[in-house]
C-alpha positions as CSV (number, residue, x, y, z in Angstrom):
1,E,-38.0,1.3,156.6
2,V,-40.1,2.5,159.6
3,Q,-42.2,5.4,158.8
4,L,-44.8,7.3,160.8
5,V,-46.7,9.9,158.8
6,E,-48.8,12.3,160.5
7,S,-51.5,14.7,158.6
8,G,-54.6,16.8,159.1
9,G,-53.2,19.7,161.0
10,G,-53.8,23.0,160.0
11,L,-55.2,26.6,161.5
12,V,-58.6,26.6,163.0
13,H,-60.5,29.4,164.9
14,V,-61.2,28.4,168.8
15,G,-63.8,26.0,169.2
16,G,-63.1,24.4,166.0
17,S,-62.0,20.8,165.1
18,L,-59.7,18.7,163.7
19,R,-58.9,15.1,162.9
20,L,-55.3,14.2,162.7
21,S,-54.2,10.9,160.9
22,C,-51.0,8.8,161.3
23,A,-50.3,6.4,158.7
24,A,-47.8,3.6,159.8
25,S,-45.5,1.3,157.9
26,G,-42.3,-0.7,158.4
27,F,-43.1,-2.3,161.7
28,T,-46.0,-4.4,163.4
29,F,-48.5,-1.8,163.9
30,S,-50.7,-3.8,165.9
31,S,-47.9,-4.9,168.4
32,Y,-47.3,-1.3,169.5
33,R,-49.5,1.0,171.8
34,M,-49.9,4.3,170.0
35,N,-49.5,7.7,171.4
36,W,-50.4,11.5,170.4
37,V,-47.7,13.9,171.9
38,R,-47.7,17.6,171.3
39,Q,-45.0,20.4,171.6
40,A,-46.1,24.1,171.8
41,P,-44.0,26.9,170.6
42,G,-40.9,27.3,173.3
43,K,-42.2,24.8,175.4
44,G,-41.6,20.9,176.1
45,L,-43.2,17.5,175.3
46,E,-46.7,17.1,176.5
47,W,-48.3,13.6,176.0
48,V,-51.7,13.9,175.1
49,S,-53.3,10.6,174.2
50,G,-52.6,6.8,174.0
51,I,-54.5,3.7,172.8
52,N,-53.8,-0.1,173.6
53,R,-52.9,-2.4,170.9
54,G,-56.3,-3.7,170.4
55,G,-58.0,-0.2,170.4
56,W,-60.6,-1.0,172.9
57,S,-58.4,1.0,176.1
58,W,-57.4,4.4,175.7
59,L,-56.3,7.2,178.2
60,N,-56.1,11.0,177.7
61,A,-54.2,14.1,179.5
62,G,-56.5,16.0,181.9
63,A,-56.0,19.2,179.2
64,V,-58.0,17.4,176.5
65,K,-60.2,14.9,178.5
66,G,-63.6,15.4,177.1
67,R,-62.4,17.1,173.8
68,F,-60.2,14.8,172.3
69,T,-60.6,11.1,171.1
70,I,-58.1,8.8,170.0
71,S,-58.8,5.7,168.0
72,R,-57.0,3.3,165.4
73,D,-57.5,1.0,162.2
74,N,-55.0,-1.9,162.7
75,T,-56.3,-3.0,159.2
76,N,-55.1,0.1,157.7
77,N,-52.2,0.7,160.1
78,T,-53.3,4.1,160.9
79,V,-54.0,6.0,164.2
80,Y,-56.3,9.0,164.6
81,L,-56.9,11.9,166.6
82,Q,-60.3,13.6,166.7
83,M,-59.9,17.2,168.3
84,N,-62.7,19.0,169.1
85,S,-63.6,22.5,171.2
86,L,-60.2,23.4,170.4
87,R,-58.4,26.0,172.3
88,P,-55.4,28.4,171.4
89,D,-53.5,26.5,174.0
90,D,-53.8,23.5,171.9
91,T,-51.5,24.9,169.4
92,A,-48.6,22.8,169.1
93,V,-46.6,20.5,166.6
94,Y,-48.6,17.3,167.2
95,Y,-46.8,13.8,167.0
96,C,-47.7,10.2,166.9
97,A,-45.3,7.8,168.5
98,A,-45.2,4.0,169.2
99,S,-44.4,2.5,172.4
100,S,-44.1,-1.3,173.6
101,G,-46.4,-0.3,176.6
102,Q,-48.3,2.1,178.6
103,I,-46.1,5.2,178.9
104,M,-46.7,9.3,179.1
105,S,-43.3,10.4,178.9
106,T,-41.9,13.8,177.7
107,L,-38.8,12.4,176.4
108,K,-38.7,11.0,172.7
109,S,-36.0,8.4,173.6
110,D,-38.9,6.7,175.8
111,Y,-40.6,5.6,172.5
112,D,-39.8,3.4,170.1
113,Y,-40.8,4.9,166.7
114,W,-41.8,8.7,166.0
115,G,-43.5,10.5,163.3
116,Q,-42.5,14.4,161.8
117,G,-45.3,16.0,163.2
118,T,-48.1,18.0,162.0
119,Q,-48.8,21.4,162.8
120,V,-51.9,22.4,164.6
121,T,-52.8,26.3,165.2
122,V,-55.8,27.5,167.2
123,S,-56.5,31.3,166.7
124,S,-58.9,33.3,168.8
């Protein structure tokens, strides 16, 4: 059974930090690009960050550039998102998602696998 399980979300004040984790199982983790996608309350999906299979190339959305860092550990089948300098508009459910290539889609159907999400709330 394919599983992507996100963790590490919570409530923080503006300017704080969180580190999200996504544990993968049931598929060949190292064969997929991994992404973080978020959905704010009442809004659509927003692609946040992606990292290649080997973990040496990554991209961030402009809204999080310089604040968020994606990384992966292929030995432990885990992808991370380090979030610093958090803002209230970062409040969202954060999902990890696997794709066969570089993609920045807002449609879940464009990804191969999805997690259940973890809530991040940033208060002012």
